[in-house]
N, C-alpha and C positions, 0 to 999 in steps of 0.2 A: 163750444164746438165751432170749428171754423167753417165758413161758408164755401160752397163749391165754385169752381171756375166758370166764368161766362165769357163767351167770345162775342165781340161786337164788330161788325164791318161798317165801313163808312163812318168811323167814329171821330173824325177830325172836326166836325161842325154839326149844327142843326140837331136833328133827332138823335143821331148817334152819340154826340158829345153829351147831350142832356141825359140820355139813358146811362151813359158811363158814369157820370157824376152821381146819379141817383143810386145805382147799384153799388158803386164804391162806398158811398155813405152808409149803405146797409151791410158792409163788411165783405163783399165779394171780391176775390182776386179777379183780374180782368186780362184778357188779351184784346188789345185794341188794334185794329187794322185800318189803314187808309194810305193813300198815295202821298199825303203830306205829313211826313213823320214829325216835323217840328210842331205842327198843330196838336198832334197827339201828346207830345212831351210837354207842351205848355199846359195841359190839363193838370199835370203834376199830381196824379192820383197814386195812393199807396198800393203796394202789391199789384202792380200793373206792368205788363209786358207790352211795349209798343213796337210795332213792326210796319215798315213801309211795304205794303202789299196791295197790288191791284187785284181785285177778286177775279178778274178774268184769267189770272195766272194760277191755275189750279194746283200746280206743284208748289209754288211759293206759299199758297194758302194752307195747303196740307202740312208743309214743313213748319209753318208758324204755329199751327195748332199742336203739332207733335212737341215742339219746344215748350210751349206753354203748359201742356199736360205733364211734361217731365218736371216742370218747376212747381206747379200748383195742384196737380192731380187732375182727374178726368173732367172734361168739360160737361157741365150739367145743362148748359143751354147755349144756343147761338142766336144772336139777333142779326138776321140778314137784312141790314139796313142800307148798304151801299146801292146807289142807283143814279140814273141820269134822266132828266126830263128835257128832251130836245124837241120843242114844239115846231110844227111846220106843216105846210100843205104838201100832200103826197105828190102832187103834180110838179112841184119845183123844189122840194126839200132835197138836200144833198143825201144821197143814199148811204154815204158813210155814217151819217147820223143814225140811220136805222141800224146799221151794223153795231155801232157803239152801244145803243140801247139794248139790243138783243143780247150782245155779249155780256153787258153789265147787269141788266135787270133780270134776265132769264138764266143765262149760263152761270153768272156769278152766284145766283141763289142756289142753283144745283151744286156748284162746286163747294159752297159753304156747307150745304147739307151733307154732302159726301164726306167732307173732312171730319165731321163729328158723329155721323149716324152709326157707323159700324160699332163704335164703342158704346154708344147709347143702347143699341139693340143687345149687345153682349151683356150689359149691366141690367137691362130691363127697366131703364129709367132715362129721362132726359126730355128736354123741351126745345123744339125748333120754332122760332118766332120769325115770320117773314113779314117785313114791312112793305105793304103794297100801297094802294091808293083807292079813293073813291072811283078813280078812273079805271079800276079793275072791276067795277060793277056797272058803270054806265059810260056813255060816250060824251065827248066834248069837242067843240070846233077846233080844228087844227091840231088834234091830239092823236091822229090815227095810229101812227107807229107806236107812240108811247102807250096809248090805251091797249094796243095789242100785247105789249110786254106785261102790262099790269093784269090784264085778264089772264095771261099765262101764269102769273104768280098765284092768283086765286085758284086756278084750276090745278096747278101742280101741288099747292098746299093741301087742297081737299083730297086729291088722289093719294098723296103721301100719307095723310092722316089715316086713310082707309088701309094702307099697307102696314102701318106700324102700330095702330091703336092696340091690337091684341098683345103687343110686346111691351106695353107700358110707356111708350114714347108719345109725348103730346106734340101736336102741330097747331100753331096759332097764327092767324092772319090779322095784322093791324092795318086798317084801311082809313087813313086820314084824308080829309079834304085839303084845301089850301093851307099850307104851313109857312110861317116866316123862316125860310131857309135860303140857301144859295142856289137851289135848283133852277129857278127861273133864269138866273144870270147866264146859264150855259146855252140858252136858246139864242140862235144867231140872227133871227128875223126880228128886227127892231119894232116893226109894226105889231107883230104878234105879241111881243113882250109888253108893249104899251097897252094893248087891248086886255091882256091878262091882268095887268096891274090895275087898270080901271075897273075890271070885273071884280077883282079882289076888294078894292076900296068900296065899291057899291055894296058889297056884302058886309061892310063894317069891319073889314080886316080879316086876317087869317089867324090860324091857331098858333100859339106859342109852342115851340118844340118841347118845352117842359111838360105841357099837357099830354102830348103824345107819349113822351117818356113815361109818365105816370100810368098811362094805359098799358104800356108794355109791361111795366113792373107789376101792376095789378093782376094782369093775366098770368104772369109767371108765378106769382106768389100764392096762387090757389093750391089747395091740397093736390098731391100727385094723382089722385083718382078723379080729379075734375079738370076738364079741358074747356076753356072758353075758346071756341073754335074761331070766332071772328069778332073783332071790335071795329065798328064803323063810327067815326067821329068827325065833326066839322064845325066850323063857326056857325053859330045860330043863324046868322044872316045869310049864309050860303044856301041858295035854293037848289043848285044842281049837285 
């Protein structure tokens, strides 16, 4: 029996790419979305549709899901992984960075959910997996706007779960601590980046994206009557 379609946003690197490899190896057709199409195609995964989509573009995201479902059948899950971490002090951080994080980390998640949820509700089955952060549960220095977006992901996920649980749709939040990804490179304040890197090294390093991908897949592969509502994971040496 063939496996159902899974949609992954932010799949060009880090957690998204690791999750794509793992789910593909288990036989799932995939829709991979990211702004860097060439990185998606370099994964060279079978039964995979790659599309250059910024998740802040809700129509492009919706159209990509429609195209993938026409090819592979209904989407059984979405992994809303696309996001940005732009650290800074509110007093002097460029407010455009706040806009980018709100658009990507909050609206992008909502757009991803909206693209697949009506079909899931109609079928009475499906899984929404939102990749958040430990920063969606507690605060960190110079993280104010970022933390706000990740607290929003946690809150939206829990409220969505309450809305759809009786319809057989599962909602899962994955909240990793520091992960070895490209996220930090997008921060423009060099001092904050240096401090973050030092903090990470003091904790003995960050999580490998593969570990987070395995948590995603573990939660997804539970029986449909079981929802692991949240997984919080971090390097053992990370205190915060």
